[in-house]
N, C-alpha and C positions, 0 to 999 in steps of 0.2 A: 707401745711397740712401734719401731720405725718401719715404714712400708718398704718393700723391696722395689727395685727398679725394673722397668720393662723395656727391653730393646727388641725391635722388630726389624727383620730383614724383608724388605718389600721387593717383589719382582713383577715384571710385566707379564710373564707367562711361565708355565711349568718348564723346568729344565735349565733355567738361567743360572742356577748354582746357589740358591738361597740356603738350602740345608748344608751344603758344603761350606759356605762362608760362616754359617752359624757354628759348625763343628770346629772350623779353624779358630774362631774366637774362643771357643770352649777350651781348646788345647792351650792357647795363649794364657787364659786365666788360670788353668790348672798348673802350668809351668811357673806362674808367679805365686803359687801357694794357695789359690782359692779352692774351696771345697765344691766340686762340680759333680753333678749327676745328670744322666740322661733319663729324663722322665718319660719321654716318648720321641722317637725319631723314626720317620718313614723313609726307608732307602729305595723303595719301589724297584728293588732288584738291580740298582745301579752300583756297579762294583766299586767305582771310585768313592762314592758316598759311603758305602759299607766299610771300605778300608779306613775311612777317616774316623770311624768310631774308636778304633785303636783300643787303648786300655782304659777308656773312660768308664766310670761306674754306671751300670745299667740298673734302673729300678724295674723289677719284674712287673709285667702288665697284669691288670686284673682281668679275670675271666668271668664273663656274664652269660648266663643261660637265657636264651630267648627262643621260645617256641621250638624247643628241641635242638637248637643250634648253639654252639659255644662261640661267643664273640669276645675279642680282646680290646681293652681300652686302657688308657693311662690310669694307674692306680693312684688316685689323688690322695687318699688317706695315707698310703705308704710314703708318698713324697713329703706330706706334711709331717709325718712322724719322723722321717729321716732328717728334716730341717737342714738341707744343704744351704750354702751361700748362694749357689747358682744352679738353676734347673733348666734343662733344654726341653722345650715343648714345641714340636713341629706342627705345622698346618693349623693355624689359629682358628680358621673358619669351620673346622670339621664339626659335624654333628655326631654327638656321642650315641652309642648304642642304647636302645631302650633298657631302662633299669638303672642307668647311671644317675648319680646325684644331680648333675647339671645336664641340661639339654645340649649345650654347646661347649666346645673346648675352651673358647675364650672366657667363659664363666669360670672354668677350672683355673685358668691363668689368673683371673682376678682374685680368687681365693688364695692362690700362692703368694701373689704380690701383697695382699692385705696381711698375710701371715709373716711378712718380713723376708720372703724368699725372692731374690732377683730372678728374672726369667728372660731367656733368649727364645724368640719365636719367629715364625715365618708366615707370610701371607702373600697372595698374588693380588694384583690390582683389581681383577675381575670379581673378587670376593668382597669388595667394599660396598656397603649399602648404597651410597650415593651414586656409584658408577655402574651398578648392576644392570640397569636398563640400557645404558649407553654401550656397554660391552656386548649385551645381547643383540643390539642393533648392528654392531660392527661385525661380530663373529657368527651371528645366527644361533648361538648356543646360550640358553638361559642358565645361569648359575643359581642353584637352589640353596647353596650354603653361603651365607654372608656373615659379615662381622660389622658392628657399628663403627662408623667413621670416628665417632667421639672417642672410642677406646684406643684406636690407632693414633689419633692426634694427641691423646693424653700421654702416650708413651714418652719416656725420657729421651729415647733415641730411636729414630727411624732411619735405617740405612738402605739405600737403593742398591740392589744387586743388578747391575745393568749388563746388557749384551746386545750387540747388533742383531737384527733379524737374520742376516746372512750367516753369522757365526752360530746362532742357535740352530738354524736349519742344518748346518754342517755337523754340529754336535749330534743332532737327531739322526742324520744319515749314517753316522758312524756307530749308531746303536748305543749311545750313551744316555738316552732319555727313555725310549720305549723299546719294547720287544721288537724284533725284526719284522714280525708279521703285521705290526701296527704302524710301521713307519710310513708306508705309501699313503694310507688313509689319512694319517695325521698331517703329513706335508701338503696334501691336497685339500684339506679342510681348514681346521682351526689354525694350523701353523703356516698359512700362506703369508708371503712377505708383507702384503698390505695390512693384514690383520695384526701381525707382530709390530709393524711400524706404528699403527694407531694405538695399540696397547702400550707401547713404549712411551709415546708422547703423553698418554693419559697418566702414566706413572710419574713421568718427569714433572708434569704440571701439578699433579696432586701433591707431590713432595715439595715443589716450590711454594705452594700455599702453606704447607706445614712449616717450612723454614721461615716463611714470612711471619707466621704467628709467633714462632719462637723469637724472632728478632724484635717484634713489637713487645713481647713480654719482657725481654731483656732490657729494652729501652725504658719501659715503664718501671720495672723493678729498680733500675739504676738512675731513674729521674733524668734521662737524657732527652733533651728537647731539640738539640741541633739536628738538622736534616742530614741523614745518611743516604747518599744517592745510590742505593742498591738497585732501585728500579725507578724508572721515570713515572712520576705521578703528577698529572696536570689537573689543577683545581681551577674551574671557571666560576666566576662570581656572577650571580643573577640578581637583578633588582626587581624583576617583574615588569621591566620596560620592554619596548619593541626591539631594542638592540640585542636582546638575549639570543635570538636565532643566529645572528652574526657571530657573537662570542662563542656559542656552542660549536658551531661548525669550524671556526678558526682553531679552537682548542682541540677538536677531534683531529684536524689535519696535523697539528703538532704531535699529538699522541700517536698518529699513524706512522710517523717517521721513525719511531723506535718500536720494534716488535716487543710485545708484552707490556707496553705502557698502559697505565690506568688513567681513565678519565673520570673525574668527580666534579659534579656541579653542586654549588652550595648557595643557599639564600640565607642572608642574615636577617632575622626578624627582630623587631623591637622587643625589648624585654617587658614593655607594658602590655603586651598582647594585642596591641592595636597597630597594625602595619598599614601603610599606605599602598603596598604592592597590590597589583591586580592578580587575584588568585587564579582567574581563568587563564591568564597569560602564563603564570607559573606552571599550571597544570599542563599546558601545551609544551612548555619548555621541558618539563619532566619527561613527557612522551618522546620528545626529540632526543634528549640525552640517552634515554634507555634504548631507543632504536639504534643509536650509534655505538652501543656497547658500554655506555658509561653508567654511573649511579648518581642518584639525586639525594641531596642531604639538606636539612634545614636546621640551623642553630640559632640560638637566642643571644642577643647582646646589645648593650646600649652604645658601646664604642665599636663601630663597625670595623675599622681597620684592625683593632686588637682582636676582636672576635674572629675575624677572617684568618689572621695569622695564627691564632691559637688552634683553629681547626686545621689549617695547613700543616702546622708542625705535628699535630696529633696523628695525622695520617701519613707523615713522613713525605710530604709533597716536595717536589723539586721545582715546579713552575706554577705560577699563578697568572691567570688571564683575566684582566679587568677591562671594562669599557672606559673609553675616554670620558671625562666629566661632561655632563650635559648642562652644567651651570653656566650662567653668563659671566662676563668679564668682571663685573663688580663683585659678584659672589666669590669668584676665585681670588680676588685681591683681599677679601676679608678673611678667608680661611684656605688652607692648603688643599683640602678635599681628600677624599678616600684614596684616590690613586697615588697622589704624592706622599701621603702619610704612610700608606702600605709599603711603597717603594723604600722609603727612608727606614722603616722598621723591619724590613724583610730579611735582612742578614744574608744567608747563603741561598735563599730561595729566589730564583729569577722571577721577575714581574714583567708581564707583557701588557702594555696599554694599547688597546685596539680601538682605532677610530671607527665611527659609524655615522649614520645620517643625522642623528640627534646631537652629536658632539658640539658643545659650545653654543647651542641655540637656546639655552635656558630651559628650566624644567616646566613641564606642563602639569601644574597641580590641579587636582580635581577640586571642584567647588565644595567647600565645607558646608554640609547641610546644617540648618538651624537646629539648636539644641532642643528647643521645645516646639510644640505644635503652634499653628497660627492662632487657634482659639486662646491658648494660654498667653500668647504675646499680647493679643487684644485685651485680655483681662488684666494684664499687667499695666498697660497704658491707661485703662479705665480706672484701676486702683490709684494710679498716680494723679490723674486729673480730678478724681473725686475725693480720694482719701486725704491728700495733703491739705487742701482747703478746709476739709472737715476737722483735721487735726489742729490747724491754725486757729479755727474758731473755738475749738474745745479748750486750747491752752489759754485763750483770752478770758475764759470764764474762771480760770484758776490763776489769779495774779500773783500768788505767793511763790510760784516756782522760779528758780533761778535760770540763768541762761544755760548752765551746764545741763540741768534737767531737760530743758527744751531741746538741746542738741541730741541728747541720748534718745529722747522719744522720736525725734525725726530720723535718727539713725536706725531705730527699730523699724520705723515705717519703710525706709529704703530697703532694709533686709527682707521685709515681708513682700515688697514689690518684686525684688529679685527672685524670691522663691516662687512667686506666682508667674511672672512673665519673662524672666531671664535677663540678659545683659542690657538690651536697649531700653526697656522700660525702667530698669534700675538706674541707668545713666541719667535718664530724664528726671527721675525722682531725686537723684543726688543733686543735680543742678537746680531744679525747682525748689528743693528743700533748703539749699544754701541761700537762695534769693529770698525765700519767705522768712528764714531766720534773720537775715540781714535787715529786711524791711520792717518786720513787726516786733523783733525781740532783741535786736542789738542797737545799743545807743550810738548815735542819735536815731531814735525810732522814726519811721516814716521817710527815711532817706537811705540810699545805697552807699553809705559811708560807715566806716567803723572808727570809733573814737579811741578805743583802748586796744593796745597790742595783744592782751590776753584773749580778747574776743576774736581777733583776727586769727590767732593761733588755733583757737578752738574750732572756728569755722573751717580752717584749712584741714585740720585733722579730720573733721567730719566728712569733708569731700573725699579725702584720700581713702579713709576707711570705707566709706560707702562704695567708692569705685572698686576697691580691692575685694570687698565682700561680693559685689555683683559679679566680678570676673570669676572668682572662685566658684560661685554657685552655677554660673553659666557653663564653666569648663566641666564641672562635675556632672552636670546634666548631659552635656554633649558626650562625655566619656561613657556615661551610663547607657545612653542610647546606642552608641557605637558598639559597646560590649554586648548589649542585648541583641543587636542586629547580627554581630559576629557569632554569638551563641546560636541564634536561630539558623543562620546559614550553615554552621558546623553540624547542627542537629539534622538539618535537612540532608546534607551531604552524607552523613553517617547512615541515615535511614536508607538513602538510595543505595549506598555501597553495600549495606547489609542485604537488601533485596536482590541486588545484582549477584552477590556471592552465593546466595541461597538458590538462585534460579538456574535451571539447566540451560536456558538460552539467555545469556547475560545481556546481549544487545537489546532484545525485545523487552526484557525486564527493566532495563534502564529507561527505554522510551516510555513504557507503560507507567513507570513510577513518576517520570517527569510530567506526564499528562495528568496523573492524579494529584500531584503536589500543587500544580498551578491551575487545576480545574479547566483544562483545555479541551477543545473538541478533537483535535488531532495533533500528532507529532510525527513528522516525516523526516527521514534522513536521506539526503541526496548525495550521490557520488558523481560529480561532473554532470549534473542534470538528470541522472537516472535514479529512480527510487530504489534504495537498498533495503530499507525497512520502514514500516509505518504502523502506528496504532491509531485507530479511528479512520475516517475517510482520508485517503492520501491527498496531500496538497502538492501538486507537481510543479507549480510555478511560484516564484518569489512574490509576484504581484498579488497572488491570492492569499498570502499569509499575513497574519498580523505582526509576527516577529520573525526575523531572519537572523540566525546566528551561525558564524563560520567556525567550523571545528578545525580544519586545516586548509591547505591549498585547494583541495578537491571536494572536501566534505562540507555539507551545509545542513543545518537543522531548521526546518520550517515549522512554526507554531501557529495554530489557528484556533481562535476562541475569543481572545481579548488581548489588548496591549499589556505589556509588562512594565513595572516601574524599573528605574535604573538599578536599584539594588537586586531586584529579582533577576534582571538580565545578567548580572555578573554571575549569579548562581547557575543560570542556564548555560553560560559560556563554560563554566567548569564542567557541567554535565556533558557539554559537547566534546570537550577534550577526552572525557572518559568514554564517550560513545565511539570516538576514533580508535581508542585502545581496544574496546570490546569488538569493534568491527575487524580490526586487524587480527585479534585472537581468533575470531570466528573463521576468518579466511584461512589462517594458518591451520586451524583444526580441520577444516575441509580439505586443505591440501594434504595434510598428514593422513587423513582417512583415505583420500584418493591414492596416496603413495603406498599405503599399507599393502593393498593387493599386489602392487608391482614389486614391493620388497619381498613379499611372500613368494611371488612367482620367481623372482631372482634367486631367493634362497633355494627354492625347489630345483631350479636349473643348475645352480652350483652343486647341490647335493647329487643331482642326476649325473652331472659331468664327472664328479668324484667317483660315483658308482661305476660309470662306464669305463673310467680310466683304471679302475682297480678290480672290481668284482667281476665285470664282464670280460676284461682283458685276460685275466688269469685262466679261466677255462678255455677261452679261445686260443691262447698260446699253447695250452696243453694239447688241444685237439690238433692244431696245426703241426706241432712237433711230432705227434704220433703218426699223422698222415704222411708227413715228410719222410719219416723213418721207413714207413711201409713202401713208399715210392722209390726210395734210394736203391741204386744198383751197386753201391759201394759195400754194403753190408749184407751178408747172407743170414737172415733171421731164421731161427728154428720155428717149429709150429707153436711152441709155448710162448715164445717171444712175440710172434705175430698175434696170437690170441690176446696177450696182455696189452699190446699196443691198440688193438681194436677195442678192447674193453675201456682203455683210457680215453680213446676218442669218443666212444659212445657215452661214457659218463660225463665227459666235459660238455658234449653237445646237449645232453639231457639237462645238465645244469644251466646251460645258456638258454635252452628253451623255457625252463621254469622261470628264470629271471625275467626274460623278455615277456613271458605271459603275465607275470605279476605287474610289470611296468604298464602293459597295455590295459590290464584290468583296473589298475589304479587310475589311469587316464579316463577310462569309461566311468568309473565311480565319480571322479571329480567333475566330469561333464554331465552327470546325471543320466547316462545312457545305458545303464545296466538293466537288462531285461530279466524279469523274475517270473518263472513258471512254477508256481508252488503246487505240489501234489502231496499225497500221503506217502511218507517215507519211513521205513522201519530202521531204527538205530542199529539193530543187529545185522542189517544188510549193508548200510552205508559206511559204518566205521571200518569193518574189515576191508571193504573195497578201497577206502582211502589209504589204508596201510599197504595194500598191494601196490598202489601207485607210488608209494614213497620208497626211496632208496634208503634203507636203514643201516647200511653197512654191516649187516650181520647182527646188529643189536636187536633185542627183543622188546616188544611192547606188551605190557600186561593188560589184557582186556577183561573187563567185568561188566558185561552187558546182559541184563535180565532178558528172558524171552517174552515176558508178558507186558512189555511196555506198549503204550498206545502209539499210534502212528504220528509222526512229526509232520507238521504242515510247512514244507520247505522245498526249495529248488534242489534237486539231487546233485546237479553239477556244481552249483555254488557251495552247497554244504560240503561236498567232497573236497573242494579247494580250501575251504576254511579249515577242515580237519587236517588236511595235508600240511598246511602252514603251522598249525598249532603243534602237531606231533613232531614236525621237523625241528621246531624250536626246543621242545622238551627233550628230544634226542640229543641235540647239540649241547645242552647244559647238564644233562644227567651224568653223574659220575659212574665209573665202571662198577658193575655189580649191582647197581640200583636202577633198573630200567624204569622208564616212565610208565604211568598207568592211565588208562582211559576207562571211566566209569559212566554209568547212565542211571537216572532215576526219574520217576514221575512225581510231579507236585501239582495237584489240582489240574489246571488246564495248560500246564507247561511240562516240558521235558528238559532236564539238565544233563548236559554232557560235560564231564570234568576231565581235563587233560592235566595230569599231576606229574611233577618232576621233583627230585630231591637235590637240585643243583644249588647254586649260591643264592638264588632268589633275587628280588628287586626291592629296594626300600619303598615303603608305602608312598612317600612323597613323590616318587617317580612313576607311579602307576599310569597316570594320564600321559606322561611324557613319552612312554614307549609306544603309544598308539599313534604318534605322529609319523608321517612318511619320512623315510630316510633316517630314522633314529634306531641305533643299535640296541639290542636287548642286553641288559647287564651293565654294570658300572664301568667296566674296563674293556669291554669287548668291542673293538673297532676293526676287526680283521676279517670277519665273515659276514656275508649277506649284504644286500643292498639296504636292508632296514625297512622293507615294505611288508614283510610277512604279517605282523600284527595289525598294522594299519589297514591292510587289505582285508584281513580276516574280520575286523570289526566293521568295516564298511559293508562287506557282503552280508554279514550277519544282520546288520540294521536294515539292509535292503530287503531281507526276508521277514522283517518284523520281529527279530529277536534281539538279544543283548549279549555282549561279551565283556566280562568283568574279571579282573585278577583277584587273587586271594592268596594268603600265606598257606603253605603246605605244613601241616603239623610235623615237627621234626626238622623243618628247614626245607626251603625250596619255594616253587611257585606253582599255583594252581590256576588254570584258566577255566572259567565257568561259562559255558555256552548254553544259553537258555533260548528255547524255541517254542512256539505255540503248538498245542496238540491239534491235530486235524479234527475239525468239527463235522461229524458224520451227519448231523441234522441238515 
């Protein structure tokens, strides 16, 4: 069965018109004869969106019973049974009601697509998994409902529904997004111009990456290797030499000239696995590239120009930055070099040859270490000096052998010497063997002349074969030793990397692992002469250290214990580069931790300003209007009118007093300045008093307080304030005809007070969220209260040694459970 296609309308924020655009596309498909059904569309009361439903076929929603409440969700089975060509499923990130087959709506969409049904859906940028934390940092609102990026990226089409922040705010002000009572709060909080601009940029950048992936797939599927200059991509080639810093910074400046350009650094390693590049230098170059916003890559190839161009074309590069050749004039005459060859083969890719200090000065090759140890080389020379005379004497005792046999035996001896001592003893054996063969076994015997041409050919072949075998054996030994050293270095680095990743303090873990690996007394990291971190006794001066390794311009690692070999020093240099990265990450983490309280304080200030601009301004305006009317001489108010104005002013001022009191109490809580005077309090006394202090607008509260409860150990004033806030919330969300209820019961050494309502309730995943300051109770309520009631109630409860936890009300709603200790009479 062929899979259906998924088309997603992506928006930066609610209200940009995703659902409207989806419905427009549905009508276009229906007019072309497609079988279209509306599986689920949320209009949120927006009349224009509701009107767009028109005559589209609606699949009835499924009704789910959950704790006495009926909830509606998309009827997945009904849509699968109906099997339309196209189904509309709104709000991809939505969490389904408990009891649904799938937890998330995007899982329902996957089932529809797998069943061959094409789907149109919508999602906002803040609901993508990868951007969830970024959006929370920008807006101060954490989105609990998310959808995997991989699902959206895998969609056949993703269309951005875009709108400028100013246009969206105008749409909201006209009442086309939220209800009128929510407009002021929304415009002052989530829908600020700065927030919308940042969200819009996130959406554009994310979609640009999605388009980039589609372009790469198209090029790959159609075997297109030519460069398409859709975006500037600069590739800088690194050899592991000192010129790398210059090349990276030059390439970064080129990339900075074009907004959105990519910087990629690549090192071409030899395909034999043995590269002459300095790994420590490459590690430092990688840090530099990544600090400039680029990425580091390593590819393998024997032909460096072709490998470089293959990589550049694979990433759709537009420019390549190469260093000018460091080879001398003679070497440049013998071969064109990487730069010239790359330029000749680059085609449409621009190539920049950048000069540097080492250009044209010849390569500084490192001394090739001997393939074998000194002892084995001495043994090889000894075998030559002792073995060849012994072989000559032995052959004189067997006069029946021919010259060919003698040559083969001497060749075997040369091979044995090469296996023991390597190249130089084997060369000596080859020369000495040829002389001995000439003097003792080649006619005329006893003279260094050769009478027959065949003997000359045989001796010549002997020398050539002996030299060739010696060279092969020595080369194999050298490669084996280098491979073993590279393997040991890689294993050491992998072990260190693992210990660093597993540690909570990566910098200290790195230094400690370095000390253990090389059995050192101490390892110290200096930043401009100041000790940043150390294991063992700190070594503060380079003169006191056995080894000094530079990590970057300011960072230095001092090792004390014993000197290191050159190969070990290269490993330490690689560690030093990683130490620079670890230190930078540690400092960034510290800065982030220091900035977190400031960001939280800024969020609190922003929320407070929003509260002052809306929740405090409304009762203040009502009170001022009432007082102004009473003072006016232009209107003659009757007694009833005057009484109504006075009541309005009194209620508004009372509301202001309660809000300001909550703000002050929250400030005292956060400052730890709340004074608690706990005494024995009877629940049957404190609960009615709290209700007397609460303006319930004529609505009743059902009290069920037993008379035989033990005394509660609490502060009467604080407990009264907690109950007032809890009951006020319950009254606000209780439907008409179902008043909230307050019950009390004793449990061992505690008393539980339950404030129960039968309102819309709160999803369980948001229970902790509603206890944060300036968070509104309920999913869609943004129009009443500063959002301090529950935060203040929990803070005051905990100050008295109690707990405040939410629970589901049987039959639907929310129950707040206030638990306080019983007074200990002993």
